[in-house]
Structure formats: structure tokens, C-alpha cells
N, CA, C and O atoms as a Tinker XYZ file with bonds, in Angstrom:
   220  protein
     1  N    136.115000  -92.318000   -8.683000    73     2
     2  CA   134.673000  -92.348000   -8.606000    64     1     3
     3  C    134.103000  -90.922000   -8.657000    63     2     4     5
     4  O    133.101000  -90.673000   -9.328000    81     3
     5  N    134.744000  -90.000000   -7.950000    73     3     6
     6  CA   134.256000  -88.623000   -7.936000    64     5     7
     7  C    134.319000  -88.041000   -9.339000    63     6     8     9
     8  O    133.385000  -87.364000   -9.769000    81     7
     9  N    135.403000  -88.294000  -10.058000    73     7    10
    10  CA   135.539000  -87.767000  -11.414000    64     9    11
    11  C    134.499000  -88.389000  -12.351000    63    10    12    13
    12  O    133.946000  -87.706000  -13.212000    81    11
    13  N    134.240000  -89.675000  -12.178000    73    11    14
    14  CA   133.271000  -90.351000  -13.028000    64    13    15
    15  C    131.866000  -89.794000  -12.802000    63    14    16    17
    16  O    131.143000  -89.524000  -13.761000    81    15
    17  N    131.483000  -89.623000  -11.542000    73    15    18
    18  CA   130.159000  -89.087000  -11.264000    64    17    19
    19  C    130.043000  -87.625000  -11.683000    63    18    20    21
    20  O    128.973000  -87.185000  -12.104000    81    19
    21  N    131.132000  -86.873000  -11.572000    73    19    22
    22  CA   131.123000  -85.494000  -12.054000    64    21    23
    23  C    130.915000  -85.430000  -13.559000    63    22    24    25
    24  O    130.161000  -84.594000  -14.058000    81    23
    25  N    131.590000  -86.319000  -14.275000    73    23    26
    26  CA   131.421000  -86.362000  -15.730000    64    25    27
    27  C    130.006000  -86.797000  -16.100000    63    26    28    29
    28  O    129.414000  -86.249000  -17.030000    81    27
    29  N    129.466000  -87.767000  -15.387000    73    27    30
    30  CA   128.093000  -88.200000  -15.653000    64    29    31
    31  C    127.096000  -87.087000  -15.347000    63    30    32    33
    32  O    126.126000  -86.906000  -16.083000    81    31
    33  N    127.323000  -86.341000  -14.268000    73    31    34
    34  CA   126.429000  -85.237000  -13.919000    64    33    35
    35  C    126.498000  -84.133000  -14.971000    63    34    36    37
    36  O    125.468000  -83.563000  -15.331000    81    35
    37  N    127.687000  -83.824000  -15.464000    73    35    38
    38  CA   127.819000  -82.809000  -16.510000    64    37    39
    39  C    127.137000  -83.272000  -17.797000    63    38    40    41
    40  O    126.474000  -82.481000  -18.469000    81    39
    41  N    127.295000  -84.520000  -18.133000    73    39    42
    42  CA   126.618000  -85.063000  -19.305000    64    41    43
    43  C    125.109000  -85.054000  -19.153000    63    42    44    45
    44  O    124.389000  -84.763000  -20.108000    81    43
    45  N    124.628000  -85.369000  -17.964000    73    43    46
    46  CA   123.194000  -85.339000  -17.702000    64    45    47
    47  C    122.660000  -83.915000  -17.781000    63    46    48    49
    48  O    121.573000  -83.690000  -18.312000    81    47
    49  N    123.413000  -82.953000  -17.258000    73    47    50
    50  CA   123.005000  -81.550000  -17.353000    64    49    51
    51  C    122.935000  -81.121000  -18.814000    63    50    52    53
    52  O    122.018000  -80.398000  -19.203000    81    51
    53  N    123.878000  -81.550000  -19.611000    73    51    54
    54  CA   123.848000  -81.237000  -21.035000    64    53    55
    55  C    122.663000  -81.875000  -21.733000    63    54    56    57
    56  O    122.025000  -81.259000  -22.587000    81    55
    57  N    122.374000  -83.111000  -21.366000    73    55    58
    58  CA   121.241000  -83.811000  -21.967000    64    57    59
    59  C    119.918000  -83.143000  -21.596000    63    58    60    61
    60  O    119.037000  -82.978000  -22.440000    81    59
    61  N    119.788000  -82.763000  -20.332000    73    59    62
    62  CA   118.532000  -82.178000  -19.869000    64    61    63
    63  C    118.312000  -80.761000  -20.390000    63    62    64    65
    64  O    117.174000  -80.294000  -20.453000    81    63
    65  N    119.391000  -80.072000  -20.762000    73    63    66
    66  CA   119.252000  -78.704000  -21.267000    64    65    67
    67  C    119.467000  -78.624000  -22.771000    63    66    68    69
    68  O    119.764000  -77.550000  -23.295000    81    67
    69  N    119.325000  -79.731000  -23.463000    73    67    70
    70  CA   119.599000  -79.753000  -24.901000    64    69    71
    71  C    118.644000  -78.879000  -25.697000    63    70    72    73
    72  O    119.002000  -78.415000  -26.780000    81    71
    73  N    117.442000  -78.641000  -25.193000    73    71    74
    74  CA   116.487000  -77.812000  -25.912000    64    73    75
    75  C    116.527000  -76.353000  -25.483000    63    74    76    77
    76  O    115.825000  -75.521000  -26.058000    81    75
    77  N    117.320000  -76.041000  -24.505000    73    75    78
    78  CA   117.401000  -74.670000  -23.981000    64    77    79
    79  C    118.297000  -73.825000  -24.886000    63    78    80    81
    80  O    119.034000  -74.367000  -25.710000    81    79
    81  N    118.237000  -72.508000  -24.737000    73    79    82
    82  CA   119.152000  -71.656000  -25.493000    64    81    83
    83  C    120.615000  -72.004000  -25.194000    63    82    84    85
    84  O    120.934000  -72.546000  -24.135000    81    83
    85  N    121.474000  -71.689000  -26.127000    73    83    86
    86  CA   122.884000  -72.080000  -26.026000    64    85    87
    87  C    123.541000  -71.551000  -24.759000    63    86    88    89
    88  O    124.315000  -72.271000  -24.128000    81    87
    89  N    123.254000  -70.315000  -24.372000    73    87    90
    90  CA   123.849000  -69.746000  -23.169000    64    89    91
    91  C    123.450000  -70.505000  -21.922000    63    90    92    93
    92  O    124.277000  -70.738000  -21.041000    81    91
    93  N    122.186000  -70.893000  -21.840000    73    91    94
    94  CA   121.710000  -71.667000  -20.687000    64    93    95
    95  C    122.352000  -73.048000  -20.683000    63    94    96    97
    96  O    122.742000  -73.561000  -19.635000    81    95
    97  N    122.454000  -73.627000  -21.841000    73    95    98
    98  CA   123.054000  -74.963000  -21.979000    64    97    99
    99  C    124.504000  -74.956000  -21.483000    63    98   100   101
   100  O    124.894000  -75.800000  -20.676000    81    99
   101  N    125.292000  -74.005000  -21.969000    73    99   102
   102  CA   126.696000  -73.918000  -21.562000    64   101   103
   103  C    126.837000  -73.559000  -20.092000    63   102   104   105
   104  O    127.715000  -74.085000  -19.407000    81   103
   105  N    125.977000  -72.663000  -19.594000    73   103   106
   106  CA   126.047000  -72.283000  -18.183000    64   105   107
   107  C    125.720000  -73.460000  -17.276000    63   106   108   109
   108  O    126.375000  -73.649000  -16.251000    81   107
   109  N    124.727000  -74.245000  -17.634000    73   107   110
   110  CA   124.360000  -75.408000  -16.823000    64   109   111
   111  C    125.480000  -76.437000  -16.823000    63   110   112   113
   112  O    125.857000  -76.950000  -15.769000    81   111
   113  N    126.010000  -76.736000  -17.995000    73   111   114
   114  CA   127.092000  -77.729000  -18.064000    64   113   115
   115  C    128.349000  -77.222000  -17.368000    63   114   116   117
   116  O    129.016000  -77.982000  -16.666000    81   115
   117  N    128.676000  -75.955000  -17.553000    73   115   118
   118  CA   129.853000  -75.385000  -16.914000    64   117   119
   119  C    129.719000  -75.344000  -15.405000    63   118   120   121
   120  O    130.675000  -75.637000  -14.687000    81   119
   121  N    128.541000  -74.984000  -14.919000    73   119   122
   122  CA   128.317000  -74.957000  -13.472000    64   121   123
   123  C    128.438000  -76.326000  -12.841000    63   122   124   125
   124  O    129.064000  -76.477000  -11.792000    81   123
   125  N    127.848000  -77.317000  -13.468000    73   123   126
   126  CA   127.934000  -78.681000  -12.941000    64   125   127
   127  C    129.373000  -79.193000  -13.024000    63   126   128   129
   128  O    129.842000  -79.879000  -12.117000    81   127
   129  N    130.067000  -78.862000  -14.102000    73   127   130
   130  CA   131.464000  -79.282000  -14.237000    64   129   131
   131  C    132.330000  -78.635000  -13.160000    63   130   132   133
   132  O    133.202000  -79.288000  -12.588000    81   131
   133  N    132.094000  -77.357000  -12.882000    73   131   134
   134  CA   132.856000  -76.692000  -11.816000    64   133   135
   135  C    132.573000  -77.322000  -10.455000    63   134   136   137
   136  O    133.492000  -77.494000   -9.654000    81   135
   137  N    131.337000  -77.661000  -10.187000    73   135   138
   138  CA   131.021000  -78.350000   -8.931000    64   137   139
   139  C    131.758000  -79.683000   -8.843000    63   138   140   141
   140  O    132.255000  -80.049000   -7.778000    81   139
   141  N    131.829000  -80.405000   -9.953000    73   139   142
   142  CA   132.567000  -81.669000   -9.967000    64   141   143
   143  C    134.048000  -81.471000   -9.725000    63   142   144   145
   144  O    134.677000  -82.268000   -9.028000    81   143
   145  N    134.611000  -80.417000  -10.293000    73   143   146
   146  CA   136.034000  -80.134000  -10.092000    64   145   147
   147  C    136.308000  -79.802000   -8.639000    63   146   148   149
   148  O    137.269000  -80.302000   -8.056000    81   147
   149  N    135.457000  -78.951000   -8.045000    73   147   150
   150  CA   135.644000  -78.599000   -6.637000    64   149   151
   151  C    135.434000  -79.800000   -5.722000    63   150   152   153
   152  O    136.131000  -79.934000   -4.716000    81   151
   153  N    134.484000  -80.677000   -6.055000    73   151   154
   154  CA   134.269000  -81.888000   -5.251000    64   153   155
   155  C    135.491000  -82.789000   -5.324000    63   154   156   157
   156  O    135.914000  -83.343000   -4.310000    81   155
   157  N    136.063000  -82.943000   -6.516000    73   155   158
   158  CA   137.253000  -83.770000   -6.651000    64   157   159
   159  C    138.430000  -83.172000   -5.896000    63   158   160   161
   160  O    139.172000  -83.896000   -5.231000    81   159
   161  N    138.611000  -81.853000   -5.990000    73   159   162
   162  CA   139.714000  -81.199000   -5.285000    64   161   163
   163  C    139.549000  -81.337000   -3.777000    63   162   164   165
   164  O    140.528000  -81.577000   -3.070000    81   163
   165  N    138.328000  -81.189000   -3.275000    73   163   166
   166  CA   138.087000  -81.343000   -1.848000    64   165   167
   167  C    138.384000  -82.767000   -1.403000    63   166   168   169
   168  O    139.032000  -82.977000   -0.378000    81   167
   169  N    137.912000  -83.747000   -2.169000    73   167   170
   170  CA   138.169000  -85.150000   -1.836000    64   169   171
   171  C    139.664000  -85.437000   -1.856000    63   170   172   173
   172  O    140.180000  -86.126000   -0.976000    81   171
   173  N    140.361000  -84.908000   -2.862000    73   171   174
   174  CA   141.799000  -85.125000   -2.968000    64   173   175
   175  C    142.531000  -84.482000   -1.793000    63   174   176   177
   176  O    143.477000  -85.060000   -1.258000    81   175
   177  N    142.100000  -83.299000   -1.395000    73   175   178
   178  CA   142.721000  -82.618000   -0.256000    64   177   179
   179  C    142.482000  -83.388000    1.045000    63   178   180   181
   180  O    143.387000  -83.503000    1.871000    81   179
   181  N    141.279000  -83.908000    1.230000    73   179   182
   182  CA   140.946000  -84.613000    2.471000    64   181   183
   183  C    141.660000  -85.958000    2.580000    63   182   184   185
   184  O    141.927000  -86.416000    3.692000    81   183
   185  N    141.971000  -86.594000    1.471000    73   183   186
   186  CA   142.596000  -87.912000    1.522000    64   185   187
   187  C    144.111000  -87.844000    1.382000    63   186   188   189
   188  O    144.776000  -88.880000    1.399000    81   187
   189  N    144.665000  -86.649000    1.244000    73   187   190
   190  CA   146.116000  -86.504000    1.114000    64   189   191
   191  C    146.778000  -86.785000    2.458000    63   190   192   193
   192  O    146.339000  -86.270000    3.487000    81   191
   193  N    147.832000  -87.597000    2.454000    73   191   194
   194  CA   148.504000  -87.874000    3.730000    64   193   195
   195  C    149.127000  -86.603000    4.296000    63   194   196   197
   196  O    149.679000  -85.790000    3.555000    81   195
   197  N    149.035000  -86.443000    5.586000    73   195   198
   198  CA   149.577000  -85.269000    6.254000    64   197   199
   199  C    150.944000  -85.608000    6.838000    63   198   200   201
   200  O    151.174000  -86.712000    7.331000    81   199
   201  N    151.827000  -84.648000    6.770000    73   199   202
   202  CA   153.143000  -84.810000    7.404000    64   201   203
   203  C    153.286000  -83.734000    8.473000    63   202   204   205
   204  O    152.713000  -82.650000    8.363000    81   203
   205  N    154.032000  -84.040000    9.476000    73   203   206
   206  CA   154.269000  -83.104000   10.546000    64   205   207
   207  C    155.415000  -82.196000   10.146000    63   206   208   209
   208  O    156.542000  -82.666000    9.989000    81   207
   209  N    155.157000  -80.909000    9.976000    73   207   210
   210  CA   156.197000  -79.982000    9.511000    64   209   211
   211  C    157.091000  -79.504000   10.653000    63   210   212   213
   212  O    158.038000  -78.759000   10.403000    81   211
   213  N    156.827000  -79.902000   11.889000    73   211   214
   214  CA   157.646000  -79.484000   13.024000    64   213   215
   215  C    158.913000  -80.305000   13.184000    63   214   216   217
   216  O    159.749000  -79.961000   14.019000    81   215
   217  N    159.088000  -81.351000   12.437000    73   215   218
   218  CA   160.248000  -82.232000   12.622000    64   217   219
   219  C    161.397000  -81.826000   11.755000    63   218   220
   220  O    162.450000  -82.463000   11.789000    81   219
């Protein structure tokens, strides 16, 4: 779900900046894509099972 919403957000950013200069367009899409990647990594880290390394 996180990956799907990240992809939709990046696509929406691209759609909304379609009339902007190319640099702004790429920066907006890249920034939103990076936020999606970090959100997915955080979610993946939080849901990863923990093991006790003291055993």
C-alpha cells in the first residue's frame, strides 16, 4: 500500500507540474519519489520482526 500511494503521489506531482519548467518538474517528482522511498523503508523497518541478539 505504501509503495502504491508513493507511486500515485509521484504521478500526481508530475501531472500537477506538467506545465512547469523541466527542472521544476523533475525536482518535484524526484522529491515526492524520495519521500515515498523513505516512507516505505521506515514502514518496512518498523514491521520487521525483531530477534534478541543476546541469546
